[in-house]
N, C-alpha and C positions, 0 to 999 in steps of 0.2 A: 100598823096593821099586823095582827097576829096571823102567822102562817098555820095552815091546818093540814092534816093528813088526808089522803084519798079515802073515800067512803068504803071501798072494798079492795082487798088485796088477795093475792094467790101465791102459792109456793112457786119460786122460780126454778126449782130443781137443782140449783147450784148452792152448795152448802155455805160458801163464803159470801154469797150475795143475799141469801135469805128471801124474803117476800118482795114481790113486785105488784104495782097496781094492776087491777084488771084492765085488759086492753094493751098492756105492755108485753113485749117479747124480749127474750135474751137469745142472741144468736152470734155466730162467728163473724168476725170482721169481713171475711172474704165473701159473705153472702149479702152484705149491705154496702160495700164500698170496693172500689178498685184501689190497688196499692202497688207500688214498685219502689225499687231501691236504686238510687242514682249512682252512676260511676263517672260523673263529670268532675275532673280535677280542676285545680286552680291555674294550670299552665296555659300558655298561649302557643298554639301550634300553627306553623305556616300552612296555608291551604284550608284551614278550618274557618268557620264563620264566627266573627266577634259576638260575644254574648255578655250579659251581666249575670252574676250569681247571687242567689240567696244561698249563703254558705252557713257552715256550722255555727259560727259565732252570731250571725244574724238571728238564727232560730233560738239559740241558747239565751240570748240577751233581750229578746223582744217577744211580747205576746202576739203582736200583730205585725204583718209585713205588708209594705206598700211599695209601689214602683218609684216613689220619689225619695226613698232613703239612699244613702251613699252605698252603692254596691260595687263589689269587686269586678273588674273586667277580666275576661278570660276568653277561651274559644271552645267550640264544640262542633262535632259533625252534625249534618242535617238530621241524621237519624236520632242522635242524642237530643237535639232541640225538639224534635217531634215527640220523643218519648218522655222527656223530663221537663218540658216547658211547664212552669208553674202557672196555674190558673186560679182565677178568683174562687174563693171558698175551699181551695185545697188546704189540708192540714199537713204541715211538714213536721217530722219528728226526728230527733237525734237518734241514730241507730248504733253509734259507736261512742265509747267514752272510756277514760281511765278510771271512772267511778261508776259502778252499776246503778247508783241512785240517779245518775244523770241520763240514763237511757229513757227514750220516749218522751223527752221534754217537747211539748207541742208549740207551734206557732200557727196562727190562722192567716192565710193570704187574703188580704182585703182588696188589694189591687195589684195587678201584674201587667205584663206587656209581652209581645211576641218574642222579645230578645232576652227575657229573664228565665233562667234555668235553675232547677234545684241542684245543688252541688253535692259533692262526695260526702260520705258519712251521714247522709240524710235519707229518709224515705218519704214518699208522697202517699197520703191517704186521701183519695178523692171520692166524695159521697156519690152514691147512686141516687140521682135526683128524685126518684119515685119512692125511695125508702129512707134516706137520711139527709140531714142538713149539715153542712160543713161546720157551722159555728156550734152546733150541738155536739158533733164529734170532738171538736176542740175542747169543749167543756168536759166531755167524758174523760179525755186524757189528762185533765187537770185533777180528776178525782183520784186520790191515792189508791183506793180499792181497785179501780179499773187499771190504773197505770202500773200497779205492782205486777200484773201479769207479764208485762213486757220486760220489766226489770228481772223477774225470776227466770224468764226464758232466755235472757242474754247469756252468752258463753264467754269464758275467759278467766284469767287469773290476775294479770297486771293490767290488761286492757280487755274491755268487754265489747261484744258485738251482738246485735240482735239479728238472728236469721230471718230472711224474708218469710219463710213458712210460718214462723212464730207470730208474725204480724197477722197473717190471715187466720190463724187458728185461735187468736185471742177473742174474748167474748165482749160484746157490747150490749148494754140495755137499749132497747129500741121502742120508744113510745110512738104513737101515731104522729105523722108529720106536723100537724098543727100544734100538737103539744111540744114537739121538739122546738118549733119556732118560738112558742110562748116561753118555754124554759130558757132558751138561749137569750131572748130579748130581756127577760127578767134578770138574768145573770149579768148581761152587759150593763144594764142600768145600775144594779146594786154593787157590782164590783167597781164600777166607775166611782160611785159614791164612797165606797170604802177606801179605794186607792187615793182619792183626793184627801180624805181625812188622814190616812197614813202619811201622805206627802207633807201635810201641814205639821204633823207631829215630828217627822224626820227633820224638817227645817228647824223646828224648835230645838231638837237635840243638837244640831249643828251650831245654832246660836248659843246654846248653853256651853258647848265645848269652847267656842271662841271666847265667851265671857270668862270661862275658867282660865284659859291660857293668858288672857289679858290681865286678869287678876293676879296670877302668879308672876308674870313678867313685871308688872308694876311694882309688886312687893319686893322682888329680889333685885331690882335695879334702882328703885327710887326710895324704898323703905316705907315706913308707915307714918312718918311725921311729915305732913305737908309743909311745915315751916322750917325744915332742916336746910342748913346752908348747903349749896350745891357747888360742884366744880366740874370742869370739863374733863371727861374721862380720857380724852385723846383718841377715842375710838369713834369713828363717824356714826356707825349704826347704833352705838350705845348712848351717845349724847352725854348729858349731865348726870352725875351721880352724887350721892351725899358726900360732903367734903371729908368726913372722918372715916369713910370706907376705904378699904385697901384692895388692890388687885394682887391676888396670890395665884400660885399654881397648886395643883393637887398635891404635889410632892412636899409643899410647905405645910400641909395640913396633917402630915403623918408623924408618928413617933419617930424621933431621930435615932433609928437603929437599923441595922441590916435585917432585911426580911419583913419590914413594915408593909411592904407591898409584895404580894406573891400570887403567881398564877398556878393553877392546878397542873399536875404532872403531864407535860406535853406528850401526846401520842401513846399514853398508857392504856392499851386495850385491856390490860388485866383488870382494870377497874370494873368493867362490865361483865367480866367472866366469873367473878367470885360467886359463891353460893348466897342465896337470898338471906338465909338465917345464919349470919356469922356475927362478928364481934364489933366492928367499927363501921359507923355509917359513912356513906359517901354523900356529901351535900351537893346537889346538882341544880341545874337551872330551874327545874320545876319547883324545888324547895324555895328558891328566891322569888320566882315570878308569882307563886301562890302565897308567899310569905307564910308558909306552913312548914316548919322544921321538924314536925312529927312525920311528914311525908318522907318516904325513902324506900325504894325497892332494892337498892344495892348496898351491900356491906362487904367489907374485906376482913380477913383474919388479922389477929394481932401480929403474926409473923410478917404479913404483907405491910401492915401499918408501920412496923419498925423500919422497913425499907423506905417507906414514903413519909416518914415523920416530918420531913421538912415542909410538907404540905398540910400539916395538921391545922385544924381550926380551933378557935378559942372563943368562949362567950364574949360578946361585945364586938367581935370582928364585923367589919362592914364588908358585905359581899356584893359583887357586881357581876352581871352576866357579860361575857366577852365575845361570844360567837353567835351569829345568826340574829337572835333578838338581843341587841347590845344595850347596855345602860340601864337594865332593871336592877333594883337595889333592895337589900334587906339587911337588918342588923341581927346577928346571931344572938338569941336570947340567953339570959343568965343560966337557965336550967337546961341548956342544949346538951345533947349527947356528945361524947367524944366522936370526932369525925375528921375527915380529910376533904380537900377540895376536889371537885370534878374538874377535868381539863378545860371545861367551858366557863369556869368561874375564876374570879380574881378576889383576893382577900386584901383589904386595907385595914391597917391598925392605926386609927386616927388619934391625934392629940386632942384629948377632950378639953384642954385648956384653950385651944385655938378654935375648934370648930364643933358645933352641935351636930351629931350624926343625922338627926331628923332634918335639919336645915340642908345638909349636904345631900341627903337622899332626895329632897324636893328639887334641889338644883340639878342633880344629874338626871333624875327620872322625868321631871316635868317642866324644866326651864328650856325653852327652844334654844337659848343661847348655848347651854352646855351640850344638849343633844346635837346641835349643829356642829359643834367642834368634834364631838365623838364620831359623827358621820364622816366629816372631812378627814379625820385622822385614821379612819378605818383602813386596814391594809388588805381587806378581803377583795376577791375578784367576783366570784359568784355569790358569796355571802359576806355580810359584814363581820369583820374581826377586829378586835382592838388589843393591843399589846401594852406591856408595862410602860415602856418608854413613851408611848403615845399618851397614855392616861396620865402619867406623871406631869406632863407638860400642858395639860388642859388648864386654861385660865379660869379663875373663880373670882368674882367680885364679892368681897367678904366684909360684912359689918362686924362690930364688936360682938362677943359671945352672947351677952344678954339680949342684944337686939336680934341676933339669929334665933334665939329661943322664942322671943316675942313674935317674930315673923312666922316661924313654924307653927306656933299655936294659932295665930290669926288665920293662916292659910288652911290649917286642918279644919277650923270651924267654918270659914267662909266657903272654901272649895268643897268641904264635906256637904254643906247644904245644897250646893249646885249638883253634886254627885247624886244626892238623894232624889232631887227633882228629875235629873236626867234618867235615873233608874226607873222612876215611876212612869215617865213618858215612854221609855223603852218597853216597859212591861205592858203598857196600853197598846203599843204598836204590835207586840207579839200576840196579844189577845185579839186584835183586829185581824191579823193574818190568820190566826187559828179560826176565827169566825168566818172569814172569807172562804177558807178551805172547806170548812164544815158546811157552809151554805151551798157551795158548788156540789159537794158530794151528795148532800140531801136532795138537791134538785134533780141531778141526773140519775139518781137511783130510786126516785119516786117516793121519798120520805115526806115530801111536802107537795101539796096540790096547787099548781100554779095556773090552772086552766082559765080561772076567772080573775086572776090577780092583775090589776091595772096600775097599782100604786106603789108596789114594793113595800118595804118595811122601814121604820125609823130606827136609826142607830142610837 
């Protein structure tokens, strides 16, 4: 069913809102709803009444709130319970956040109870029953155009807060009550359909990811020849492996010389303080993660390069990220600029007669076996960090060189096909989400006429 516009529109008087259907109004929140900001924290105080909380994460992570979800236990005074008790059809919004884009994320209370209270960092918007409908207000706050008023009104630098007065002074589009009900019902029906389709596609993405991991794991532990003679690896979780494969360590795959493995200059803050337009590039984590060695915001002078020459990079170097996001790899191309390592990178100079760099890259980046070892050997506390001695002792199951090349080519082809399909499904999910957002916005701002719509639209 094709959706149509209203037959007649009028100027709203609000530049960013434009025209509204005849019969609609635009007014401040405080004229069509009651609102308050909660001060109920998560603590339990002796002498107070036990309660359950709809807290920040409940609102942030759920569209709808019910009395049967797992809620945090706390306590509150009788006055707080009276004032902040969550009622059916209330809309709860986030009023504080470290990211201004997370201000005024809404959740609709579908079912509550006398002991359920709205928690700290949240505000309650309660519809005036003769003027507004809770589930319509909820959809209004899902419209980017309406929601941006709250985001813009929030104060802060590193943490943002929405003043209570700004809630009341924000603008809502207000159709007649029957139209609010019709719009909300239509959006409930259509978003449910869209969400179900998104869920199916997201399941497909997860299955494709699992298939990709299984494909890689099979290839790098069993090989491509189903008739190959096998032997017991001696490792319980690895099982049998091809008889002619060897267990090596990363250090066995390097050119036998001092400096074949090198980490960027530890603690060198000077790397980030040089002028942007200078002489020698600093290869950093972004260069490796994006596999784009033209990327580079930081350079150092030739004078500084002479001081740090021990950390110089060379074409063909195998680079690996070692801090935070560990285990991402890339090979420095033949035409790469002269450069040095960032402190968060490590350089390996591999023995090309022993190991194919692309095979090693797949092993480190994409094999759960290698990634698992890297995680276990990480010496970080709050972030993952890997050091030379740890990396050198990571175990690698290594086929002969020609077999490595064949496996790498096979995985690039097969995993590449899975990647293409996964990207296509991800793109369709993004389109569905964009359509969902656009549909909500169009409905609550009167761009489509839903007064007689009984059947929704087909996707």
